[in-house]
C-alpha positions as CSV (number, residue, x, y, z in Angstrom):
1,X,3.3,19.3,-2.1
2,X,0.8,18.0,-4.6
3,X,-1.8,15.2,-4.9
4,X,-0.5,12.8,-7.5
5,X,-2.6,10.7,-10.0
6,X,-2.9,7.1,-8.7
7,X,-2.3,4.7,-11.6
8,X,-5.1,2.2,-12.1
9,X,-5.2,-1.5,-12.8
10,X,-4.0,-2.2,-16.3
11,X,-1.2,0.5,-16.3
12,X,2.1,-1.3,-17.1
13,X,4.0,0.6,-14.4
14,X,2.0,-1.5,-11.8
15,X,3.5,-4.7,-13.2
16,X,7.1,-3.4,-13.3
17,X,9.9,-4.7,-11.1
18,X,11.1,-1.5,-9.5
19,X,14.7,-0.3,-9.3
20,X,16.5,0.1,-6.0
21,X,17.1,3.6,-4.8
22,X,20.9,4.3,-4.5
23,X,20.7,7.7,-2.8
24,X,18.2,10.1,-1.4
25,X,18.0,13.4,-3.3
26,X,15.7,16.5,-3.4
27,X,13.4,15.0,-6.0
28,X,12.9,11.8,-4.0
29,X,12.1,13.9,-0.8
30,X,9.6,15.9,-2.8
31,X,8.1,12.6,-4.2
32,X,7.7,11.3,-0.6
33,X,5.9,14.4,0.5
34,X,3.6,14.2,-2.5
35,X,3.0,10.5,-1.9
36,X,2.0,11.1,1.7
37,X,-0.4,13.8,0.7
38,X,-1.8,11.6,-2.0
39,X,-2.2,8.7,0.4
40,X,-4.0,10.9,2.9
41,X,-6.3,12.4,0.2
42,X,-7.3,8.9,-1.0
43,X,-7.8,7.7,2.6
44,X,-5.2,4.9,2.0
45,X,-3.1,3.0,4.5
46,X,-0.2,2.8,2.1
47,X,1.1,3.9,-1.3
48,X,3.9,2.5,-3.4
49,X,5.9,4.7,-5.8
50,X,4.8,2.7,-8.9
51,X,1.2,3.6,-8.0
52,X,2.1,7.2,-8.8
53,X,4.0,6.2,-11.9
54,X,7.6,6.1,-10.5
55,X,9.2,2.6,-10.7
56,X,11.5,2.8,-7.7
57,X,11.6,0.7,-4.5
58,X,9.8,3.2,-2.2
59,X,6.6,3.2,-0.2
60,X,4.8,5.2,2.4
61,X,2.4,3.7,5.0
62,X,0.3,4.9,7.9
63,X,-2.3,3.2,10.1
64,X,-5.1,5.8,10.6
65,X,-4.9,7.6,13.9
66,X,-8.4,6.4,14.8
67,X,-7.1,2.8,15.2
68,X,-6.4,3.7,18.9
69,X,-5.5,0.1,19.8
70,X,-2.6,0.0,17.3
71,X,0.7,1.3,18.8
72,X,1.7,2.6,15.4
73,X,-1.6,4.5,14.7
74,X,-1.0,7.9,13.2
75,X,2.8,7.3,12.6
76,X,3.9,7.6,9.0
77,X,6.5,5.2,7.7
78,X,8.7,5.9,4.6
79,X,10.8,3.0,3.4
80,X,13.3,2.8,0.6
81,X,14.4,-0.6,-0.7
82,X,12.2,-2.5,1.8
83,X,12.6,-6.2,2.3
84,X,10.5,-8.4,4.5
85,X,12.9,-10.5,6.5
86,X,10.6,-12.4,8.8
87,X,6.9,-13.3,9.0
88,X,4.6,-15.3,11.3
89,X,1.0,-16.3,11.9
90,X,-0.8,-16.6,8.6
91,X,-4.2,-15.0,8.3
92,X,-6.7,-13.8,5.7
93,X,-7.7,-10.2,6.2
94,X,-9.9,-8.2,3.8
95,X,-7.7,-6.1,1.5
96,X,-8.2,-3.6,-1.3
97,X,-6.0,-1.3,-3.3
98,X,-6.0,2.3,-4.4
99,X,-5.0,1.2,-7.9
100,X,-8.0,-1.2,-8.0
101,X,-10.8,0.9,-6.5
102,X,-14.1,-0.7,-5.7
103,X,-12.9,-4.2,-5.1
104,X,-11.8,-6.2,-2.0
105,X,-10.9,-9.8,-1.2
106,X,-9.5,-11.8,1.7
107,X,-5.8,-12.3,1.0
108,X,-3.2,-14.5,2.6
109,X,-1.0,-12.3,4.8
110,X,1.0,-12.7,8.0
111,X,-0.2,-11.1,11.2
112,X,3.4,-10.2,12.1
113,X,6.4,-9.2,9.9
114,X,9.8,-7.7,10.3
115,X,10.8,-5.4,7.5
116,X,14.1,-3.6,6.8
117,X,14.9,-0.7,4.6
118,X,16.1,2.9,4.7
119,X,14.2,5.8,6.2
120,X,14.1,9.5,5.3
121,X,17.5,10.0,6.9
122,X,18.9,7.2,4.8
123,X,19.5,5.2,8.0
124,X,18.9,1.4,7.8
125,X,15.9,0.5,9.9
126,X,14.2,-2.7,11.0
127,X,10.5,-2.5,12.0
128,X,8.5,-5.3,13.6
129,X,4.9,-4.7,12.7
130,X,1.6,-6.4,13.5
131,X,-2.0,-6.3,12.2
132,X,-2.9,-3.6,9.7
133,X,0.6,-2.1,9.5
134,X,2.1,-5.6,8.8
135,X,-0.5,-6.1,6.2
136,X,0.3,-2.7,4.6
137,X,4.0,-3.5,4.6
138,X,3.4,-6.8,2.8
139,X,1.0,-5.2,0.3
140,X,3.2,-2.3,-0.6
141,X,6.4,-4.4,-0.8
142,X,4.6,-6.6,-3.4
143,X,3.8,-3.5,-5.5
144,X,7.5,-3.0,-5.9
145,X,7.8,-6.4,-7.6
146,X,4.8,-5.8,-9.8
147,X,2.5,-8.0,-7.7
148,X,-1.1,-6.9,-7.0
149,X,-3.5,-8.3,-4.3
150,X,-5.7,-9.6,-7.1
151,X,-2.9,-12.0,-8.1
152,X,-3.5,-13.9,-4.8
153,X,-7.2,-14.6,-5.3
154,X,-9.5,-16.1,-7.8
155,X,-11.7,-13.6,-9.7
156,X,-14.8,-15.1,-8.1
157,X,-13.4,-14.2,-4.7
158,X,-13.3,-10.5,-5.4
159,X,-16.2,-8.5,-3.9
160,X,-17.3,-4.9,-4.5
161,X,-16.6,-2.6,-1.6
162,X,-19.6,-1.3,0.4
163,X,-19.4,2.0,-1.4
164,X,-19.6,0.2,-4.8
165,X,-22.5,-1.9,-3.6
166,X,-24.4,1.2,-2.4
167,X,-23.7,2.9,-5.8
168,X,-25.1,-0.2,-7.6
169,X,-28.2,-0.2,-5.3
170,X,-28.8,3.5,-6.1
171,X,-28.4,3.0,-9.8
172,X,-30.9,0.1,-9.7
173,X,-33.3,2.1,-7.6
174,X,-33.1,5.0,-10.1
175,X,-33.8,2.9,-13.1
């Protein structure tokens, strides 16, 4: 397994409409393992294949284990060719992206969603998710169509993350 380079905002692969996966092979299994390791290393909740430069319809997602109130906490999801088939209860959670580090915004999402796709055994699955996992499923599925969270907000609604704010404060204090 290897930690992969996460493509950053401006890279054309992030705007590509990704190709469906027709079969699961050894190289895709290795890619999934690398994506999971990369997501963990970056402290992410999800990672889509185009974020590591591979324009196929695949993502991994995992609600951190310390979210003890979430029934899916600590469980890793791998979905090929995902489609969101049902949503309910609009809300505006704060969201960021590993490909746009340092920035967050409140983005329209749905508290609940049902997604279908294929898992690592190539079995078709349907998952009903809520909260952070539902948000991650929506965010990662959009990546596969070349849509980024910043496409949903006005530039003035973007805010630096707390880490970025602290860095700016340190830089100002040092000058």
